[in-house]
Structures are given as C-alpha cells and as structure tokens.
C-alpha positions in Angstrom: 11.1 -4.6 44.7 9.7 -2.8 41.6 6.8 -4.7 40.1 7.4 -5.8 36.5 5.2 -4.0 33.9 4.5 -6.7 31.5 1.7 -5.0 29.6 2.5 -4.9 25.9 -0.4 -3.5 24.0 -0.6 0.3 24.2 3.1 0.7 25.0 5.9 2.2 22.8 8.2 -0.8 23.1 11.4 -0.8 21.1 11.3 -2.1 17.6 12.6 -5.6 17.7 14.6 -5.1 14.5 15.9 -1.6 15.4 19.3 -2.7 16.6 20.2 -4.9 13.7 19.2 -2.2 11.2 21.2 0.5 13.1 24.3 -1.8 13.2 23.9 -2.7 9.5 23.7 -6.5 10.3 20.3 -7.0 8.7 20.5 -9.3 5.7 19.0 -7.9 2.4 18.8 -9.7 -0.9 22.1 -8.1 -2.2 23.9 -9.4 0.9 23.3 -13.1 -0.2 26.0 -15.0 -1.9 26.1 -18.7 -3.0 29.0 -20.7 -4.5 28.8 -20.5 -8.4 26.3 -17.7 -8.3 25.5 -15.9 -11.6 23.8 -12.6 -12.2 20.7 -11.9 -14.3 19.9 -9.2 -16.7 17.1 -8.3 -19.1 17.1 -7.1 -22.7 14.0 -4.7 -22.8 12.0 -3.0 -25.5 13.3 0.5 -26.6 10.0 1.5 -27.9 6.4 1.8 -26.5 4.4 0.1 -29.2 5.4 -2.1 -32.2 5.8 -5.6 -33.6 9.0 -7.6 -33.5 10.2 -8.4 -37.0 13.5 -10.0 -36.0 15.4 -10.8 -32.9 19.1 -11.8 -33.1 21.0 -12.9 -30.0 23.9 -14.6 -31.9 26.6 -12.1 -31.1 25.4 -11.7 -27.5 25.7 -15.4 -26.7 29.3 -15.4 -27.8 30.4 -12.8 -25.2 32.8 -14.5 -22.7 31.1 -15.0 -19.4 27.6 -15.2 -20.8 26.1 -18.6 -19.7 22.6 -18.5 -21.3 20.1 -16.2 -23.0 16.4 -17.1 -22.9 13.4 -15.9 -25.0 9.8 -16.7 -24.5 10.3 -20.0 -26.4 12.5 -21.3 -23.6 9.9 -21.0 -20.9 8.9 -24.5 -19.8 5.5 -23.5 -18.3 3.2 -20.6 -19.3 4.6 -17.3 -20.4 2.6 -15.3 -17.9 2.8 -13.0 -14.9 -0.4 -14.1 -13.0 -2.1 -11.1 -11.5 -5.9 -10.6 -11.4 -6.8 -11.0 -15.2 -3.6 -12.9 -16.2 -3.1 -10.8 -19.3 0.6 -10.0 -18.9 3.3 -12.2 -20.6 6.7 -12.3 -18.8 8.5 -12.0 -22.1 7.3 -10.4 -25.4 6.4 -12.9 -28.0 5.6 -10.5 -30.8 3.7 -7.4 -29.8 5.5 -4.8 -27.7 3.3 -2.7 -25.5 5.6 -0.5 -23.4 9.2 0.9 -23.1 11.2 -1.5 -21.1 9.0 -4.6 -21.6 11.2 -7.7 -21.1 12.3 -9.5 -24.3 15.3 -11.7 -23.4 16.7 -13.0 -20.1 20.5 -13.2 -19.7 22.6 -15.0 -17.1 26.3 -14.1 -16.9 29.3 -14.0 -14.6 29.0 -10.3 -13.9 26.7 -7.4 -14.4 29.2 -5.7 -16.7 29.4 -8.8 -19.0 25.6 -8.8 -19.2 25.6 -5.1 -20.2 28.0 -5.9 -23.0 25.8 -8.8 -24.2 22.7 -6.6 -24.1 24.4 -4.0 -26.4 25.0 -6.7 -29.0 21.4 -8.0 -29.2 19.9 -6.9 -32.5 16.2 -6.1 -32.6 14.2 -5.2 -35.7 10.7 -3.8 -35.1 7.8 -2.3 -36.9 6.9 0.7 -34.7 3.4 2.0 -34.1 2.1 5.3 -32.8 1.7 4.7 -29.0 -1.2 5.7 -26.7 0.4 7.7 -24.0 -2.4 9.3 -21.9 -5.8 8.7 -20.5 -7.4 11.2 -22.9 -5.6 9.5 -25.9 -6.8 6.2 -24.7 -10.4 7.4 -24.6 -10.1 8.7 -28.1 -8.0 6.0 -29.7 -9.6 3.7 -32.3 -6.7 1.3 -32.0 -6.6 -1.0 -29.0 -3.4 -1.0 -26.8 -4.4 -4.6 -26.0 -7.0 -6.4 -28.2 -8.3 -8.2 -25.1 -9.9 -4.9 -23.9 -12.7 -3.2 -25.8 -12.3 0.6 -26.0 -9.1 0.3 -24.0 -11.1 -0.1 -20.8 -9.2 -2.6 -18.5 -11.9 -2.4 -15.9 -15.2 -0.5 -15.2 -17.0 -0.1 -11.9 -20.2 1.9 -11.3 -21.9 3.1 -8.1 -25.5 4.1 -8.5 -27.6 5.2 -5.6 -30.5 7.7 -5.2 -31.9 10.1 -7.8 -28.8 12.0 -9.0 -30.3 13.8 -12.0 -33.3 15.0 -10.1 -31.2 16.3 -7.2 -28.9 18.3 -9.5 -31.8 20.0 -11.2 -33.0 21.6 -7.9 -29.7 21.9 -6.0 -28.8 25.3 -4.5 -25.2 25.0 -5.6 -23.4 22.9 -8.2 -19.6 22.8 -8.5 -18.0 21.1 -11.5 -14.3 20.7 -12.1 -11.7 18.5 -13.7 -8.7 17.1 -11.9 -5.4 15.5 -12.9 -2.7 13.7 -11.0 0.7 12.3 -12.3 2.6 9.2 -11.4 4.3 8.7 -8.0 7.5 6.6 -7.8 7.8 4.5 -4.6 11.4 5.5 -4.0 12.0 2.6 -1.7 15.6 2.6 -0.4 16.2 -1.0 -1.6 15.5 -1.7 -5.3 13.7 -4.8 -6.4 15.7 -8.0 -6.0 15.6 -11.8 -5.7 18.0 -14.8 -5.5 16.9 -18.1 -6.8 18.5 -21.6 -6.6 17.4 -25.2 -6.6 17.8 -26.8 -3.2 16.8 -30.2 -1.6 14.6 -32.4 -3.7 14.7 -30.0 -6.6 12.7 -27.3 -4.8 13.2 -23.9 -6.4 13.9 -21.6 -3.4 13.8 -17.9 -3.7 15.1 -15.2 -1.2 13.6 -11.9 -1.9 12.3 -8.5 -1.1 8.5 -8.5 -1.4 5.1 -7.9 0.0 3.6 -11.3 -0.9 5.6 -14.4 -1.1 2.5 -16.3 -2.2 2.3 -14.3 -5.4 5.9 -15.0 -6.1 5.3 -18.7 -5.5 2.4 -18.8 -7.9 4.4 -16.8 -10.5 7.4 -19.1 -10.4 5.4 -22.2 -10.4 3.6 -20.9 -13.5 6.6 -20.2 -15.6 8.4 -23.4 -14.5 5.4 -25.5 -15.1 5.8 -27.1 -11.7 3.8 -27.7 -8.5 3.4 -24.9 -6.0 4.9 -27.3 -3.5 8.1 -27.3 -5.5 8.6 -23.6 -4.9 9.7 -22.1 -1.6 9.8 -18.4 -1.1 11.5 -16.7 1.8 11.3 -13.1 2.9 14.6 -11.3 3.5 14.8 -7.9 5.2 12.9 -5.7 2.9 14.1 -2.1 2.5 10.8 -0.4 1.9 7.9 -1.3 -0.5 4.9 1.1 -0.1 2.9 -1.1 -2.6 5.7 -1.3 -5.1 6.7 -4.9 -4.0 3.2 -6.4 -4.2 2.8 -7.6 -7.7 6.1 -6.9 -9.6 8.3 -9.2 -7.4 6.6 -12.0 -9.3 8.4 -10.8 -12.4 11.7 -10.6 -10.6 11.2 -14.0 -9.1 10.2 -15.6 -12.4 13.2 -14.2 -14.2 15.6 -15.4 -11.5 14.0 -18.9 -11.2 14.0 -19.5 -15.0 17.7 -18.7 -15.4 18.5 -20.7 -12.3 16.6 -23.7 -13.7 18.3 -23.4 -17.1 21.8 -23.0 -15.7 21.6 -25.2 -12.7 23.3 -22.5 -10.7 22.1 -19.8 -8.2 21.0 -16.6 -9.8 20.9 -13.1 -8.3 18.7 -10.5 -10.0 18.8 -7.0 -8.5 17.8 -3.8 -10.3 19.7 -0.6 -10.6 17.8 2.5 -9.5 17.4 3.6 -13.1 16.1 0.3 -14.3 13.7 0.1 -11.3 12.2 3.5 -11.9 11.9 3.0 -15.7 10.3 -0.5 -15.6 8.6 -1.1 -12.3 5.0 -0.1 -11.2 4.0 3.4 -10.1 0.9 5.1 -8.6 -1.6 5.4 -11.3 -1.9 8.8 -13.0 -5.6 10.0 -13.0 -8.1 12.2 -14.6 -11.4 13.1 -12.8 -14.6 14.9 -13.8 -16.3 15.8 -10.5 -19.7 17.4 -10.0 -21.0 18.2 -6.5 -24.5 19.4 -5.4 -25.2 21.2 -2.2 -28.3 22.6 -0.5 -28.3 26.2 0.8 -27.2 25.0 4.3 -24.1 23.3 3.0 -25.3 19.8 3.0 -23.8 17.6 0.3 -26.8 16.2 -1.5 -25.4 14.7 -4.8 -22.3 13.7 -6.6 -21.7 12.7 -10.2 -18.2 11.6 -10.9 -16.2 10.1 -13.8 -12.9 8.7 -12.5 -10.2 7.5 -14.8 -7.0 5.7 -14.0 -4.0 5.2 -16.3 -3.4 1.4 -16.0 -0.5 1.1 -18.5 -0.2 -1.7 -20.9 -1.6 -4.6 -18.8 -4.3 -4.7 -16.1 -2.1 -6.1 -13.2 -3.7 -4.5 -10.1 -5.6 -1.8 -11.8 -9.0 -3.4 -11.3 -8.5 -3.6 -7.5 -6.9 -0.1 -7.3 -9.8 1.4 -9.3 -12.4 -0.3 -7.1 -11.0 1.1 -3.9 -10.8 4.6 -5.4 -14.5 4.4 -6.6 -15.6 3.3 -3.1 -13.9 6.3 -1.4 -14.8 8.8 -4.1 -17.0 11.1 -2.1 -15.0 11.0 1.1 -16.3 10.5 4.6 -19.6 12.2 4.0 -23.2 11.1 4.1 -24.8 11.7 0.7 -27.9 9.9 -0.6 -27.6 10.6 -4.3 -24.5 9.2 -5.9 -23.4 8.3 -9.4 -19.8 7.2 -9.9 -18.2 5.7 -13.0 -14.8 4.4 -12.6 -12.5 3.3 -15.5 -9.0 1.9 -15.6 -7.6 2.7 -19.1 -4.9 0.9 -21.1 -2.0 2.9 -22.4 1.4 2.1 -23.9 3.3 2.7 -20.7 4.8 0.7 -17.9 2.0 -1.0 -16.0 0.7 1.0 -13.0 0.2 -0.9 -9.7 -0.2 -0.6 -5.9 1.0 2.5 -4.0 0.3 3.4 -0.4 -3.4 4.6 -0.6 -4.2 2.3 -3.5 -6.3 4.6 -5.8 -7.6 6.9 -3.2 -5.1 9.8 -3.1 -6.1 10.7 -6.6 -9.8 10.9 -6.0 -9.5 12.4 -2.4 -7.6 15.3 -4.0 -10.7 16.0 -6.2 -13.3 15.4 -3.5 -11.6 17.6 -0.8 -10.9 20.4 -3.2 -14.6 20.3 -4.2 -15.6 20.5 -0.5 -13.4 23.6 0.0 -14.8 25.4 -3.0 -18.3 24.7 -1.7 -17.5 26.2 1.6 -16.2 29.4 0.1 -19.2 29.8 -2.1 -21.7 29.1 0.7 -19.9 31.3 3.2 -19.0 28.5 5.5 -15.8 27.8 7.2 -13.9 24.7 5.6 -13.9 22.9 9.0 -17.6 23.7 9.6 -18.8 22.2 6.2 -16.9 19.0 7.0 -18.4 18.8 10.5 -21.9 19.3 8.9 -21.4 16.5 6.4 -19.2 13.8 8.0 -20.2 10.3 9.0 -21.9 9.8 12.3 -23.3 6.5 13.9 -26.0 5.3 11.5 -24.6 7.2 8.5 -24.8 5.5 5.1 -21.8 5.3 2.7 -22.1 5.7 -1.0 -22.4 1.9 -1.3 -25.3 1.8 1.1 -23.4 0.5 4.1 -24.7 1.5 7.5 -22.0 2.5 9.8 -22.5 1.1 13.3 -19.3 1.4 15.4 -15.8 2.9 15.6 -16.7 6.0 13.5 -14.0 8.6 14.4 -14.1 11.2 11.7 -15.8 14.0 13.8 -13.3 13.3 16.6 -10.4 13.7 14.2 -11.8 17.0 13.0 -12.4 18.3 16.5 -9.1 17.1 18.0 -7.1 18.1 15.0 -8.7 21.6 15.0 -7.8 22.0 18.7 -4.3 20.7 18.3 -3.6 22.9 15.2 -5.1 26.0 17.0 -7.1 26.5 13.8 -8.9 29.8 14.5 -5.8 31.6 15.9 -3.7 30.4 13.0 -6.1 31.7 10.5 -6.0 35.1 12.2 -2.1 35.0 12.3 -1.8 34.1 8.7 -4.0 37.0 7.7 -1.8 39.4 9.8 1.4 37.9 8.2 0.0 38.4 4.7 -0.7 42.0 5.3 2.9 42.6 6.4 4.7 40.7 3.6 4.4 41.3 -0.1 6.4 38.3 -1.5 5.7 35.8 1.2 2.1 34.6 1.7 0.8 32.0 4.2 -2.4 29.9 4.3 -4.0 27.2 6.2 -5.8 24.1 4.8 -7.8 21.2 5.9 -8.9 17.9 4.3 -10.7 14.8 5.7 -10.8 11.2 4.5 -11.8 7.7 5.3 -10.3 4.4 4.5 -11.6 0.8 4.2 -9.5 -1.6 6.3 -8.4 -4.7 4.6 -9.1 -6.0 1.1 -12.9 -5.5 1.2 -15.6 -7.2 -0.7 -13.6 -7.4 -3.9 -10.7 -9.2 -2.1 -12.4 -12.6 -2.6 -10.1 -15.5 -1.7 -7.3 -13.2 -0.6 -9.2 -12.2 2.5 -7.5 -14.6 5.1 -4.7 -14.8 7.4 -2.5 -17.6 8.8 -0.3 -17.8 11.9 2.0 -20.4 13.4 2.7 -20.0 17.2 5.1 -22.1 19.1 5.5 -22.3 22.9 8.9 -23.7 24.3 9.6 -25.4 27.6 11.3 -22.2 29.0 8.1 -20.2 28.5 9.4 -18.3 25.5 7.2 -18.0 22.3 7.9 -17.9 18.6 5.5 -17.0 15.8 5.3 -16.7 12.1 2.6 -15.1 10.0 1.6 -14.8 6.3 1.9 -11.1 6.1 5.3 -9.4 5.6 7.5 -6.9 7.4 8.7 -4.2 5.0 9.8 -1.6 7.5 6.4 -0.7 8.9 7.1 -2.4 12.3 4.8 -5.4 11.9 7.2 -7.8 13.7 7.1 -5.5 16.8 3.3 -4.9 16.8 2.5 -8.6 16.3 4.9 -9.5 19.1 3.1 -7.1 21.3 -0.2 -8.8 20.4 1.3 -12.2 21.0 2.7 -11.2 24.4 -0.6 -9.6 25.5 -2.6 -12.6 24.4 -0.4 -15.0 26.6 -0.1 -12.4 29.4 3.7 -12.7 29.3 6.6 -10.2 28.9 7.2 -8.8 25.4 10.8 -9.8 25.7 9.7 -13.6 25.8 8.1 -13.4 22.3 10.2 -13.7 19.0 9.0 -13.3 15.4 10.5 -15.5 12.7 11.2 -14.8 9.0 8.2 -15.3 6.8 8.3 -18.2 4.4 5.8 -20.1 2.2 7.0 -23.2 4.0 5.7 -22.2 7.4 2.2 -20.7 6.9 -0.7 -21.0 4.4 -1.3 -18.4 1.7 -2.5 -15.3 3.5 -2.7 -12.9 0.6 -0.6 -9.8 0.2 0.5 -7.3 2.9 -1.5 -4.4 1.6 -4.6 -2.4 2.4 -3.4 -1.7 6.0 -4.4 -5.3 6.9 -1.3 -6.8 8.6 -2.2 -5.8 12.2 -5.9 -6.7 11.8 -5.5 -9.9 9.9 -2.4 -11.4 11.4 -3.1 -10.0 14.8 -6.4 -11.9 14.9 -4.7 -15.0 13.5 -2.2 -15.0 16.3 -5.0 -14.5 18.9 -6.7 -17.6 17.5 -3.5 -19.6 17.8 -2.8 -18.5 21.3 -6.3 -19.2 22.4 -5.8 -22.9 21.3 -2.4 -23.2 23.0 -3.9 -21.8 26.3 -6.7 -24.3 25.9 -4.1 -27.1 25.6 -2.4 -25.9 28.8 -5.7 -25.6 30.7 -6.8 -29.1 29.7 -3.4 -30.4 30.7 -3.7 -28.8 34.2 -7.2 -30.3 34.6 -5.9 -33.7 33.5 -3.1 -33.6 36.0 -5.4 -32.5 38.7 -3.6 -29.1 39.2 -7.0 -27.5 38.9 -10.5 -29.1 39.6 -12.2 -27.2 36.7 -11.2 -25.3 33.7 -13.3 -22.2 34.6 -11.8 -18.8 35.6 -8.3 -19.5 34.4 -6.3 -16.4 33.7 -2.9 -16.0 32.0 -1.4 -12.6 33.1 1.6 -11.0 34.7 3.9 -14.0 33.6 1.8 -16.2 35.8 -1.3 -18.5 35.7 -4.2 -17.8 38.0 -7.4 -19.7 39.0 -10.1 -17.6 40.6 -7.7 -14.8 41.0 -5.2 -17.0 43.0 -1.8 -17.7 41.6 -1.1 -21.3 40.6 2.4 -21.1 39.2 4.5 -19.0 36.8 3.9 -19.3 33.1 7.5 -20.7 32.6 6.8 -23.5 35.2 3.6 -24.4 33.4 5.4 -24.5 30.0 8.0 -26.9 31.5 5.3 -29.2 33.0 3.4 -29.2 29.7 6.5 -30.1 27.8 7.3 -33.0 30.3 3.6 -34.0 29.9 3.9 -34.2 26.1 1.3 -31.4 25.5 0.9 -30.1 22.0 2.8 -26.8 22.2 2.5 -25.6 18.6 -0.7 -24.4 16.9 -1.5 -23.1 13.4 -4.4 -20.9 13.0 -6.6 -19.4 10.3 -8.5 -16.2 10.5 -11.3 -15.1 8.1 -12.6 -11.5 8.6 -16.4 -10.9 8.8 -18.2 -11.2 5.5 -18.6 -8.3 3.2 -21.0 -7.8 0.2 -20.9 -6.0 -3.1 -23.1 -5.9 -6.2 -20.9 -5.1 -9.2 -23.9 -3.9 -11.2 -24.7 -0.9 -9.0 -21.9 -0.8 -6.5 -24.1 -1.4 -3.4 -23.2 -3.4 -0.4 -21.1 -3.5 2.8 -17.8 -2.9 1.0 -15.5 -3.2 4.0 -15.6 -4.6 7.6 -14.6 -1.2 9.0 -13.1 2.1 8.2 -10.4 4.4 9.6 -10.5 8.1 9.6 -8.2 11.1 9.1 -8.3 14.9 9.2 -5.3 16.9 8.2 -4.5 20.5 9.0 -1.6 22.4 7.4 0.0 25.8 7.3 2.1 26.6 4.2 4.1 29.6 3.0 4.5 30.5 -0.7 7.3 32.6 -2.0 6.0 34.7 -4.8 9.5 35.3 -6.2 10.2 31.5 -6.7 6.6 30.2 -6.5 7.9 27.5 -4.1 5.5 26.2 -1.4 7.0 25.3 1.9 5.1 23.4 4.6 5.4 25.1 8.0 3.3 22.8 10.2 1.3 19.7 9.4 -1.1 18.2 11.9 -2.5 14.7 11.0 -5.3 13.7 13.3 -6.0 10.0 12.8 -8.4 7.4 14.2 -7.6 3.7 13.6 -9.1 1.9 16.6 -7.1 1.3 19.6 -3.3 1.9 19.3 -1.0 -1.1 19.8 2.3 0.8 19.7 2.0 4.7 20.0 5.6 5.4 18.9 5.3 3.2 15.9 2.0 4.7 15.0 3.5 8.2 15.1 6.3 7.0 13.0 3.9 5.7 10.3 2.0 9.0 10.4 5.2 11.1 9.9 6.5 8.8 7.2 3.2 8.9 5.3 3.0 12.6 5.7 6.4 13.0 4.1 5.3 10.9 1.2 2.2 12.9 0.9 4.1 16.1 0.8 6.3 14.7 -1.9 3.3 13.7 -4.0 1.8 17.2 -3.5 4.8 19.4 -4.2 7.9 17.6 -5.6 7.4 14.3 -7.4 6.9 14.9 -11.0 7.5 12.1 -13.5 8.5 13.3 -17.0 8.2 10.9 -20.0 9.1 11.2 -23.7 7.5 8.7 -26.2 6.5 6.5 -23.2 10.1 6.4 -21.8 10.5 7.7 -18.2 13.2 10.4 -18.2 13.2 11.1 -14.5 14.9 7.9 -13.7 17.1 8.8 -10.8 17.0 10.8 -7.5 18.8 13.6 -9.3 15.9 14.1 -11.7 13.0 12.6 -9.7 12.8 14.9 -6.7 11.7 13.5 -3.3 11.5 15.7 -0.2 14.3 16.0 2.3 14.0 16.7 6.0 14.3 20.4 5.1 11.3 20.3 2.9 8.6 18.9 5.2 8.2 21.4 8.0 7.2 20.3 11.5 5.1 17.2 11.5 2.6 16.6 14.4 0.8 13.3 14.7 -2.5 13.4 16.6 -3.9 10.1 17.6 -7.6 9.5 18.2 -8.8 6.1 19.6 -12.1 4.4 18.8 -12.1 0.8 19.7 -13.2 -1.7 17.1 -14.5 -4.8 18.7 -13.5 -7.2 15.9 -9.9 -5.9 15.8 -7.1 -7.4 17.9 -7.3 -5.5 21.2 -9.6 -3.0 19.4 -7.1 -2.1 16.6 -7.9 -1.3 12.9 -5.5 -0.5 10.0 -3.6 2.8 9.6 -0.5 2.3 7.3 -1.8 4.1 4.3 -3.9 6.9 5.6 -1.1 9.3 6.6 -0.3 9.9 2.9 -3.7 9.9 1.3 -5.2 13.4 2.1 -2.0 15.5 2.2 -2.3 16.9 -1.5 -5.7 18.5 -1.0 -4.8 19.8 2.4 -1.8 21.6 0.9 -3.8 22.6 -2.2 -6.5 24.2 0.0 -3.8 26.0 2.0 -2.2 27.4 -1.1 -5.7 28.8 -2.2 -6.1 30.2 1.3 -2.7 32.0 0.9 -2.8 33.4 -2.6 -6.3 32.8 -4.0 -5.0 30.4 -6.7 -6.9 27.1 -7.0 -4.8 24.2 -8.3 -6.4 21.3 -10.1 -3.3 19.3 -11.0 -0.9 17.3 -8.8 2.0 18.0 -8.1 1.9 21.7 -7.3 5.3 22.4 -8.6 6.6 26.1 -8.8 5.9 25.9 -12.5 2.3 24.8 -12.0 1.8 27.5 -9.3 3.2 30.1 -11.6 1.1 29.1 -14.6 -2.1 29.1 -12.5 -1.3 32.6 -11.2 -0.5 33.8 -14.7 -3.7 32.4 -16.1 -5.7 34.0 -13.3 
C-alpha cells in the first residue's frame, strides 16, 4: 500500500479555488441580486478645480425610475472618506479639486435611467486654473488644498552620516533626474459593492476589496452609526493589486447611503471607463538622484529628492511615500545618506496603493544610477552590485543592522547562472554586429523589500484568525486578510494543514467577513502569508493544547510531554496513539473547546520621523532581475526576449503559486516599463479604456523564468516571508539598462514607449 504523503508546506498543491473559477461558478459582486434591488450612479465634477455656484437636480429627480438623489447635505454622519489624514470628503460641498470628484449620488431602477438623470443635472461653477504636475505643485502659490502648506501632503527625511563631506572627496559623482507616469491597475473586475439593511438594521455590504475593515469604518462614518451596525463580506475578488485597498470605502459608502435612504438593496459597480477615470493609480514621480562612489566602485553617498504626485487628497500617499523613501538606495550598504521625500498635492484623481507601493518609481532611479556608475568605473553591472549588496551585519539607510535571511547576493549569483549572463553578453554582441536594424542587449537590476507594514504601520500591524476543528477531523478557518487572486486561501490552508499534521484536503477556508474576525488591517505590503499564517499557527497551537489536555484528563496519556501531531495521527514518544479523526470525535464527545480565535502581533519595529533612523521592517525580501531585449530601430519598439527573476522570500510554501506570482508581477512590470502610458488633458484621463490604455498581451512579454532562492526566516510561518509585490518592482530599470546595453541610449522616463526611445535617440 502506497504511503500517504500528507506534507503540505513546500508542495505545489492545487489551488482550492481553481475549479470554481475555471467553471465560472465563483460569485462576484455583479452576480448578486436581491428582490427590489436598485442601481447606483454618481454625478461627478467635469472640471479639475473650481467653486460650485449652483447645483440644480430638479429635472433629474423627475426622471421616471429615479428613486432618490443625494448631496452632501443628505449624509447623516460625517461627509468623509477616512484614510490616514481624513482630508477627503465623500461628496463635494463647495470646492472641486479633481475631474470626476463625486457631487451627487443617484439611485434608480436601471443604469440607463441613471445616465439620463445625470445628463439633466445642472451645475454652475467658477473654474480655476488647476495644478496638474509635481513641478507645477512645487511652483504654485495657490494651494490645491488649504490644509497643506506649499502643497506638501507629507514629508519624510532620512539623514545618516556626513553626506556633504563625502561628496566633496568622492572619486565619482553621478547626478540625474527621473520621471515616471501613472500606472492603472487594470484588474479584470472593476470596483463594486452591494449594500442592504439586514437583521436588526445591520447594514451589510458584499464587495470586492482588500480591506473589509476600512469599508466598515467608512460606512459607519457616513451613516453616523456604530461599527457593530456594519457588516462587510468579501466576495470573490477579480484582481486588486493595491487598487482595492482604500477606494472600496468610497464605493461602500455610496452604496450604503443610498440603501439607507431608499430602504432597498443597492448595487454599485463601475464601468471600465469610470473606474479608470476616477479610481486611484500608481503615483507619478519625479526624482533628483545624486550618487557618490569611490574608485573601487563602492557606493559611499547618496543625496536624493523624491517627489510623488498624490493628487487632490492625501489618502495613502503618506504611507506610499514612506516606503519609497526607505527603499530609495536599494539593497546596498551605504553609510552616508540624505533622502528628502515629498508627496505633493495636485488637481488630479488621488493616487493610491499599487503593487510595490512607492518603490518601483525610486528603484528605477537607483538601479539606473548603479548601471551608469558601473560603466564609468569600468566595472561589470553584476560585479558592482555584488560589491555593494547587503551581507550579514550590513546596515540599511535607516541604521537597521541586518542579522538573518539576507538573500540578495544569492539572488545575484543564482540569477546570473540561470540567465547564463556572460555567454548571453557575448551572443548579443555577435548579434548586433550582424544586424543593422535589430539590436539586442542584456540588463540587470536588484532590489529589496520590507515585508509587512513596517514601523509606520502603527495599529494596523496585527492579524486575526479563527480556526474550528470538527468531530470528523476536518478543519475550517477564517482570517482577516483577503483573497484577491493571489492564492492566499491555498497557502494558508497548507499552513493550517501542516500545523495540525493532517492532510491538506481536510482543511477548508471560509469567506472573509468582519463578523468572524477582528480588524486585521489591509491585505497589502506582501503581508498575508506572514501575518495570517502566524495567526493560524497560534490558533492551531491552542487547539492542540486543548486536545492534549483532554487526553491527559481522560488518562489516554500519563503526561503531556512528547506529543506529536503528524501523518494524520497523534503520537506519544514516537508511538502512535490514534488517528487524528478518532481524537477529534473523542474530544467532541468530551465537550472539548474545538474553536480558537487568535491574535498575532509582529515583532516591534522602530522609526524616528525626524531623521528616518530605526529598524523600519521586521525583515526584507530580495530580488535580482536579468533580461534580454531586442529593439527594432525601424519602429523603436522594445521586445522582451527572456526575463529571469531571481527571488528570495524565505522558505516557499507553494512553489507553483510562487512562480505564478513572479510571472504575473513580471508581466505588470513589463507593462509599466514599455506600454502603460496614461494621457491627460486638463486633469481628465483620456486613456480610459483598454483600447487606449495599452497593457501587454502574452505576445509582448517574451519568456518568463522564475528563479526561487530560499533563506529561512525564523519568525515567519514555516520560514516564509512575503513576496507578492517584488516581481513587478525592478523590471523597469532592468529593461532600461538592457536598452542602453543594446543601443547606447539611456532613458530617464517611464514608460519606454517607441516615441520615448525615438526622442532620446534623436536628442543623442
């Protein structure tokens, strides 16, 4: 008889939601229907900046099928979207600050009827000249928002060492300016929420989101009710990538207000055009970057001014900026650091979270600088990274001493070998000599990433889990982090099974809801595996303790030492006592507590906001990317041929899912680098569909090769760290460096569109 393999962690088990998604039976927001359900719509500002003189909704209210129209005056609680600084109103009261800002909420029998009503709303405004870029924001004498002096939403410094002294005597100084554009999340499912009052007047919301607890707070705020009167349930979420962290609060508030007013269920889902025009994006950036090196290629100093375009309200910009500042010099040991980070206000849609959270913009600058230094010093780009990268005992820009699970050098070495770096360089040189209009090049870039929310995460750094054991030996769990397509349900099921020593098939994840678990913060910052995995382990440990105490009480064992749960059985001193299923039944008959709620807090971190010093994150993950590209000098189009992403994120829970995450992130990174160009006119986004906003297809991304490096982190669940964001973060500089290697043209602005490449070649 073949012995059952019940090991879960480290195996590529099948995703538990794979079949239902393949069959099309997963329930999304738009699949939900309730009797008497109405639809929601929003009348939005057509201008970027101005003052409302008159708003007339008389004609719109008379449209047959329109049930209600609400303005800010009809909000029973606070007119507020609560995020960080709480500076954003849900509905405009008087001052308009961006195109698409909500002014009126409409409930009607159909979306078509709502569109008709919107066309009949009359708005008279006194328009102002808007502030539409970081540079305009820096120069503007008029504040976008009077709450913020000099249009600065947030400022963070890092100061360490003697920067000015080092730059005076440095062997090599490199100084450049860099810019990046917006990036649209392009999730398959647009924003959506259904709201209705259920038992005891509790407002229940079914939605697509990354943090049900944010939505709960937002809805309670606008309704002026207790948090306990709001229940938020996660539906199958069709992608998020950061875009469903903060803005679902807006969607939920709108649906809940209209449901409260009409006493009927409300469905609010956005069209693709409305979603792109009015929801958050990756922050555009502008960076002034100075690097100092000694004659041997050691990075000895950096002086950086880093600016993000936050849009009209702060939302998540303070947190996005902080992460970018922390990662501004890359995974390199440098004792002299001056970084000034600014989030600037503009009259544009508020920017928010996006996979990488403020780091892809600054990594582009940092890794381009590193390549330029290598060339000027006569060093190979890989060699200069090996020379400068973190080792055990290295100190980060914030003064944090790195003690364990430091895999950056391993990612460089394994990636270089897998990519066949030296041979590829020779082959591209041969190729370029043979071809006039086609040129090939190779590029490399490295990065590190703080796992979790870090020292500025404050009260959000926590995780909750609820684990139930049933009398048949099966297990059910719920956590406070969300599944949005990344495979969290599967990975946490593996952790649960491994913790109990039972088969993966005996564990079942349940839908996330604010009714089941405590506020666990948002599912961002590559934290779900680390935070929820550890929370589950705490709950399982308590349940195993309950079972062990029961066995001792019933005299099944004479002591509680040397008890093991493994291979679907229970052992004492290595001898099998009974099957796990048999023990579960006995415990149920014995009235043992078979459900445990747990609470996990990560190790403490520190940070001094005055100089940016402290242990910013519990741990870091690491990546080195290698790419070969081909540029057609007739069309100026860049094609990725091969991309190797060498990644270290602790021990791997599910190798196949990890590879899928790497490949998916790589594709988004290629899109950011080469294709995704947002165009605006007077603050209005013109590229508002996938016919005008280009994302890469399978034909555009070349061959993707995940390379996994393991470095156990003792605090992580079974040695795991976080990895969800890293595959995207360093792709742009890797490709940019490869383009330079191919044609000798250095690019300082993302994306590297054919027009951008042509203009740089022409200027050169």
